[in-house]
C-alpha positions in Angstrom: 16.0 -19.2 -17.6 16.0 -22.5 -15.7 16.8 -23.6 -12.2 19.2 -26.2 -10.7 20.0 -27.8 -7.4 16.5 -28.9 -6.4 15.0 -25.5 -7.4 17.1 -23.6 -4.9 19.4 -21.6 -7.2 18.8 -19.8 -10.4 21.0 -20.5 -13.4 20.8 -17.9 -16.2 22.7 -18.2 -19.5 25.3 -15.4 -20.0 23.6 -14.0 -23.1 20.3 -13.7 -21.2 22.0 -12.1 -18.2 23.7 -9.5 -20.4 20.4 -8.8 -22.2 18.7 -8.2 -18.9 21.5 -5.9 -17.7 21.4 -3.8 -20.9 17.6 -3.6 -20.9 17.5 -2.8 -17.2 20.0 0.0 -17.8 17.8 1.4 -20.6 14.7 1.0 -18.4 16.3 2.8 -15.4 17.7 5.6 -17.5 14.4 6.2 -19.3 12.3 6.1 -16.1 14.8 8.5 -14.5 14.6 11.0 -17.4 10.8 10.7 -17.2 10.9 11.8 -13.6 13.2 14.8 -14.4 11.1 15.9 -17.4 7.9 15.6 -15.3 9.4 17.8 -12.6 10.4 20.4 -15.2 7.1 20.5 -17.0 4.6 20.0 -14.2 6.1 21.5 -11.1 4.6 25.0 -11.6 1.3 23.6 -12.7 0.9 21.3 -9.8 2.0 23.8 -7.1 -0.2 26.7 -8.5 -3.2 24.4 -8.5 -2.5 23.4 -4.9 -2.0 27.0 -3.8 -5.4 28.0 -5.3 -7.1 25.2 -3.3 -5.3 26.2 -0.1 -6.1 29.9 -0.6 -9.8 29.1 -1.2 -9.9 27.2 2.1 -7.8 29.7 4.1 -9.9 32.7 3.1 -12.8 31.2 5.1 -10.6 30.9 8.2 -8.1 33.8 8.3 -7.9 37.5 7.4 -4.8 39.5 6.5 -3.7 42.0 9.2 -4.4 45.6 8.0 -1.4 47.6 6.9 -2.4 51.0 8.3 1.2 52.2 8.5 1.7 51.4 4.8 4.7 49.3 5.6 6.9 47.9 2.8 7.1 44.1 2.6 10.6 44.2 4.2 9.2 46.1 7.2 6.3 43.8 7.9 6.4 41.3 10.7 6.7 37.5 10.0 3.1 37.1 11.1 1.9 39.6 8.5 3.9 38.1 5.6 2.8 34.6 6.7 -0.9 35.6 6.6 -0.5 37.3 3.2 1.1 34.1 1.9 -1.6 31.9 3.4 -4.6 34.0 2.5 -3.6 35.7 -0.8 -0.9 33.2 -1.9 2.5 33.8 -3.5 0.8 35.7 -6.4 -0.1 38.5 -4.0 0.8 42.1 -5.1 2.5 42.6 -1.8 5.3 40.3 -3.0 6.2 42.6 -5.9 5.4 40.4 -8.8 5.7 43.2 -11.2 9.5 43.2 -10.8 9.6 39.6 -12.0 10.8 38.1 -8.8 9.0 37.5 -5.5 10.1 39.4 -2.4 8.6 37.7 0.7 10.2 40.2 3.0 12.0 37.7 5.3 13.8 34.4 5.3 11.0 32.6 7.2 8.2 33.3 4.7 10.5 32.6 1.7 11.4 29.2 3.2 7.7 28.6 4.0 6.8 29.2 0.4 9.5 26.7 -0.8 8.5 24.1 1.7 4.9 24.3 0.7 5.8 24.0 -2.9 7.8 20.9 -2.2 5.0 19.5 0.0 2.4 20.1 -2.7 4.5 18.5 -5.4 5.3 15.4 -3.3 1.6 14.9 -2.9 1.1 14.7 -6.6 0.0 11.1 -7.4 1.6 11.0 -10.9 4.9 12.1 -9.4 4.7 9.5 -6.7 4.0 6.9 -9.4 6.9 7.9 -11.5 9.3 7.9 -8.5 8.0 4.4 -7.5 8.5 3.2 -11.1 12.1 4.6 -11.1 12.9 3.0 -7.7 11.7 -0.4 -8.9 14.0 0.0 -12.0 16.9 0.7 -9.7 16.1 -2.2 -7.4 15.9 -4.5 -10.5 19.3 -3.3 -11.8 21.2 -3.3 -8.5 19.5 -6.0 -6.4 17.4 -8.6 -8.2 15.8 -8.9 -11.6 12.6 -10.2 -10.1 11.7 -6.5 -9.2 11.2 -5.8 -12.9 8.0 -8.0 -12.8 6.4 -5.4 -10.5 6.5 -2.9 -13.4 3.9 -5.0 -15.2 1.4 -3.5 -12.8 1.6 -0.4 -15.0 -1.4 -1.8 -16.8 -3.5 -0.6 -13.9 -2.6 3.0 -14.7 -3.0 2.5 -18.5 -6.5 1.1 -18.4 -9.2 3.1 -16.7 -11.4 0.0 -16.1 -8.6 -1.6 -14.0 -8.1 1.7 -12.1 -11.8 1.5 -11.1 -11.2 -2.0 -9.8 -8.3 -0.8 -7.6 -10.4 2.2 -6.4 -13.1 -0.3 -5.3 -10.6 -1.6 -2.8 -8.8 1.6 -1.8 -12.0 3.7 -1.2 -13.1 1.5 1.7 -9.7 0.9 3.2 -10.9 1.7 6.8 -13.8 -0.8 6.5 -11.6 -3.5 5.0 -8.9 -3.0 7.6 -11.5 -3.1 10.5 -13.0 -6.3 9.1 -9.5 -7.8 8.6 -8.6 -6.9 12.2 -11.8 -8.7 13.4 -10.8 -11.7 11.3 -7.3 -11.8 12.9 -8.8 -11.6 16.4 -11.2 -14.5 15.7 -8.4 -16.6 14.1 -6.4 -16.0 17.3 -9.2 -17.4 19.4 -9.2 -20.5 17.2 -5.4 -20.6 17.6 -5.7 -20.9 21.4 -8.1 -23.8 21.1 -5.8 -25.5 18.6 -2.7 -24.9 20.7 -4.1 -26.2 24.0 -6.4 -29.0 22.8 -5.6 -29.9 19.2 -1.9 -29.4 18.9 -1.1 -33.0 17.8 -3.5 -32.8 14.9 -1.4 -30.1 13.3 1.4 -32.4 12.3 2.5 -32.0 8.7 4.0 -35.2 7.2 4.8 -33.5 3.9 7.7 -31.6 5.4 11.1 -33.2 4.7 9.3 -36.0 3.0 12.2 -36.8 0.8 15.2 -34.9 2.2 15.5 -36.2 5.8 15.2 -39.3 7.9 13.0 -37.3 10.3 9.8 -37.0 8.3 7.2 -34.4 9.2 7.0 -31.5 11.7 4.4 -30.3 14.2 3.3 -26.9 12.9 1.9 -25.8 16.3 4.8 -26.1 18.6 4.4 -22.4 19.7 1.5 -20.1 19.8 3.0 -17.9 17.1 3.8 -20.8 14.8 0.3 -22.1 15.4 -1.2 -18.7 14.6 0.7 -18.4 11.3 -0.2 -22.0 10.4 -3.9 -21.4 10.9 -3.8 -18.2 8.9 -1.9 -19.9 6.1 -3.8 -23.2 5.9 -7.1 -22.0 7.2 -7.5 -19.3 4.6 -6.0 -21.0 1.6 -7.6 -24.4 1.9 -11.2 -24.8 0.6 -12.6 -26.4 3.8 -10.7 -24.2 6.2 -8.3 -25.5 8.8 -10.2 -28.8 8.9 -8.7 -29.8 5.6 -5.2 -29.6 7.1 -5.5 -31.1 10.5 -5.3 -34.9 11.2 -8.5 -36.8 11.8 -9.4 -38.0 15.3 -10.8 -41.5 16.1 -14.4 -41.1 17.4 -14.3 -44.2 19.6 -10.9 -43.7 21.2 -11.1 -39.9 21.9 -14.8 -39.1 21.9 -14.5 -35.7 23.7 -11.6 -34.5 21.6 -13.4 -35.5 18.5 -16.3 -33.1 19.3 -13.9 -30.3 20.2 -12.3 -30.7 16.8 -15.7 -30.9 15.1 -16.8 -27.7 16.7 -13.5 -26.0 16.0 -13.3 -26.9 12.3 -17.0 -26.3 11.5 -17.2 -23.0 13.3 -13.9 -21.8 11.7 -15.3 -22.6 8.3 -18.6 -20.8 8.9 -17.2 -17.7 10.7 -14.0 -17.1 8.8 -14.3 -18.8 5.4 -18.0 -18.1 4.8 -19.1 -15.0 6.8 -16.0 -12.8 7.2 -14.5 -13.4 3.8 -17.8 -12.7 2.2 -18.2 -9.5 4.2 -14.8 -8.4 2.7 -15.9 -9.3 -0.8 -19.3 -7.7 -0.3 -17.7 -4.4 0.7 -15.5 -4.4 -2.5 -18.4 -5.4 -4.8 -20.8 -2.8 -3.2 -18.2 -0.1 -3.7 -17.7 -1.1 -7.3 -21.4 -1.0 -7.9 -21.7 2.5 -6.4 -18.9 3.7 -8.6 -20.6 2.3 -11.7 -23.9 4.1 -10.7 -22.1 7.4 -10.2 -20.6 7.1 -13.7 -24.0 6.5 -15.2 -25.4 9.5 -13.5 -22.7 11.9 -14.8 
């Protein structure tokens, strides 16, 4: 595979394109069959396990209404059949399991049972993974072959050590999101200083360097553009936003020079050093706790 027209359009040989199409069709078909067979083989197992957990929890909260009148299941109220389902589960003797089919007594309880089954199965992580895998195959076949590259992330599921690495991030999602939100707020404060006092220093001469007579562009013409620029360049460059902005002459613009000095130095210390290391520390600390828990098992 190679690219033409200044790296803007892909050019793929016909034989490679046909091979990708055939392999994509095989991949989509096999992943679709995997979803179907997983539903057939695991639906009952997953839903029964989920019902057991729900019943164990509900027995601490609810009680079945007494049936003093010895009513048949068809004669019971919706509230009675609902409580039987929630407290005793679908395997309850009131639902006539000895006949081979469940009789929930009314349409509402029967639909409630089916909705809960669907809800339980949709929560199954393996099912969600297989559905996602199948959807990526469909997107790769119908939309763009680049989607197939996402399926390489399957190695995370296949290797337990990589799964632990991902868990080290996902187990502390709330802390990471809170720290990330704090970082976005602090970056916005730096954006206001850049927009009102240092706007001319955010001029990028590399833009249109060879394709236009008008060389360069000010990357801080609006507050939003300035914010995106500082996020992009401030976080990716080693020295923070100071590595991207233009220098200021100390003798000609003495006060502006010190504003830029304080702006760039404080950005590097607060964002690049402190906040990013807090994020890394949360992940590393979680990974260390998981390792200790495995040792204690």
